[in-house]
N, C-alpha and C positions, 0 to 999 in steps of 0.2 A: 518474394512477396507472399507466395502460397505457403511457404514454411512459416512466415510470420503470422499469417491468418490462422494456420493450424495451431500454433502455439498460443495465440490469443484465445482460441476456443478452449484449450486445455486450462489456461489461467482462469477463465470463467467457470469451467467445470469444478476446479478446486475450490473456488469461492462459493459456488452453490452447494457443494457437498460438505465443506468444512465450516462454512459460515464466516470465513476470513482466512487470511494467510496467503492465498494465491497471488494477490496483487503485488506482494513483495518480490515476485519473480519478474515483473514487467520490465523494470530497469535492466537487469542482466540480459533479458531477451533482446531488448533494444540495442544494448551495447555490444554484446559478444556474439549474437547471432545475426542481427540486422545491421550492425556496424555503424550505428549512430554515435555521435560524440556524447560524452557523459552528461554534460549540461543539457543538451538537446533531449537526450533520453529521459532524464529526470523530469524535465518540463512536460514532455509528451506523455509520460506515464500517468500524470495527475488526472487529466480528463478521462483516460481509460478507467482508472480506479474509481473516479467519482461517478461516472455514468453507470458503470456496472454495479457499483454499490447502491446507487439510487434505485435501480431496477429491483435488486434484492430487497431493499427496504420497503418498497411498495407491497411486495408479497407479505412481508412481516406485518405491515400496517393493516392489511386486510384481515390478517389473522389476530389482530389485537395485541401484537407483541412489540409495539413501539410506544415509548413514554415521551410524548411531545414536549412536556416542560423540561425534562432532563436533556432532551436533544437540543432544544433551543438554547438553554443556558450553557451546557458544555460545548455545544457546537459553535456558538458565537465566540466563546473564548478560544476554542481551537482554531477558528477561522483567522482571528487576529494573530495568533502565533504562526499559522501557516504562511500568511502574507509576509510577516516579518522574517520568517525563516527563508522564504524565497529571495527576499532582498539581501539577507545576510549571506546567502550562498554566493553572492558576487565576490565575497572576500576569500572564497575557497577555490582551489583548482578542481577540475573534474575528477582527478585521481583521489584527492582528499575526500570528496563527496562519496566516491565509490568505496573508499576505505571505511568510512563511517557506515555506509550501507551494509558492508560485509559484517561489521560488528553487530548491527541491528538484526541482521538475518540470523546470526548465531544466538542472539538473545531470544529471538522469536522461536527458534528451534527448541531451545531449552524450555521455553514457556509451553510449547505444545507437548513435550515429553511429560510434563507434570500437570497436564490440564485437569485430570480427574481429581487429584488431590487438591489442586488449586481451587476448583469449583466448590469442593466441600468447605475449604477454608473461607472462601469469599462469602458463601451463603450465611456464615456465622458472624461476618464482620459487622461492625457498627458504623453508623454515619459519622463522617468526619466534618471538620470545620469548613465552611464555605470558602475560606481563603485557600485551603488545601485543594478543594475541588477546582477553584479558579487556576491555581498554579499548575495543576495536572493538565487541565484543558489547554492552557497556553503551551506547556511543554510538549504535549502530543502534537500540537499544531506545528511547532518549530521543527520537530522531527520530520513531519510530513513535508514541509517546505524545503528542508535541506536535502533530504535523500529521496523524496518522491514516492513514499509509501502511504497506504491508508492508515496503518497503525492500529488495526482492529485488535491485535493481540495485546495492545496497551490500553485501548479504550474500554474494552469489556471489563477488565479488572477494576479500572478506575470508576466506571459507572456503578459497579456493585459495591465496592469498598467505600468509595468516597461520596457517592450520590444516593446510595441505598436502593438502587434499582434491582429488582429480582433478576436472577441469572437469565431466565428465558426471555425477558423483555430487554435485557442488556444487549443481547446479540442483535436483535432487530434495531434497537436504538443506535447501536454502534455503526451500523451500515448507513444510517441517515447522517450521523456525525461525520463519517468518512466522506460522504458525498459533499457535505458542506465545507469541510476544511480542504478537500482536494480542489474545489472550485476557487477558494481563496488563494491557495498556493499557486495554482495555475495563473491566476490574475497577477500574482507577484512576478511571474516569469515572463509575462507578455512584454514584448519590446526588448527583452534581453537575449533571446535565442530565436532562431528561425524554426518555424513549425511546418512540417509536411502535412498539410490539412487533409488531402485526399487519402493518404495512407493511414493517418490517424483515425479518420472516420471509419475506414474499413476494418482496422484492428479493433476499434471499440465495438463495432457491430458484431464482430466474431466473438468477442468476449461476452457480450450480452447474450448471444445465442448459447454460449457455454454455461453461463450461470443459470439460465432457464432450464437447460437440460440437467445440470447438476442438482438443482432443487428438486427435480422430479426423480432422479436416480438415487438420491441419498437414502430413500426408504429401503433400497435393495442392497445396500452396502453397509458393512460394519464401520460405524463412524470411528470407533477407537482404533481399529486396525488401519484405517485409512489415514487417521491423524498421525499415528506412529510412523507409517511409511513416508508420509509427507515431511515429517520432522527430520527423518534421516536424510531425505533428499535436500531439504533446506539447509541442514548442517553441512553437507558436502558442497552445495552451491555457495553458501556463505563463506566457507573456507576458501574456495577458489577465487571468489570476488576479492576477498581480503588479500590473498596471495598475489593476485594480478595487480593490485594497487599498492603493494608494499613499498614501492619506491617513494610514495607520498610521505612516508615517515622520515625519509632522509632529505626530501626536497629535490631529488633528482628526477627529471622527467624521462620516462621511457616511451614517450609518444603514445600512440594508441588512443585511449579514451579521452585524452585532453586535446587531441587534434581537432582544429576547428572545422575541418571538412571531412571528418571520419564517417559522417552519416551518408546514407543513400537518399538522394532527392527523388522521391516517388512522385512528385508533382510534375516532373518533366515527362514528355512523351517518349523520350529516348531511354527512360529508366529501364534497367534490366529486370 
């Protein structure tokens, strides 16, 4: 449990220092370090991501870097997609969900490698059709519900390109959207998987401490160097997650993440 709390703090630090991306590591930590089942890990990652992002969004709100109208419009659509994605996840095995997560992590790593050029391109982009904005919001929400990530690396470009939100405000607005669709995705999982509430509360609290510390420390660290280092780490981790779940491509079960009792029940007094 101490290892889990330490990793939660590191996840929060990365969120605070990078403005996104760190939450994508929550599910691998739950599955491969803390030994929860895949579906349980994905469900439990959503409140961690949501609460931590909400804390970060409050800081951006005070600084005037949140666009409420864009957050409500995009967030409402993302919430519907997240709830639907959580329900659709019942059609997938835990290994198939982890396989998709591995792919998403690789895409996120590629996005972080080209962030500077991407930012320049996005600032010159024009507003798109409301229908495209709506489809993007629902699509991001579905990804959140199925694989248990916040999706900030997808939301920020969508807000800038499709909704015309300035880059600086898009980062703060994306954190609020992440909090909204994470809540909806978690609601979709309730009743489907067991939740270790005491451990979840401690893990989330540690992540919140991390994001507060990361927000303070970011002024002392080169953001570009940190982003490149994190992208390399994400590339390696995503590759490992994909490799570990490769049996999902053939439909053969290798145990592990799909096992219904793979998780540790931290709610019991006898828990290690």
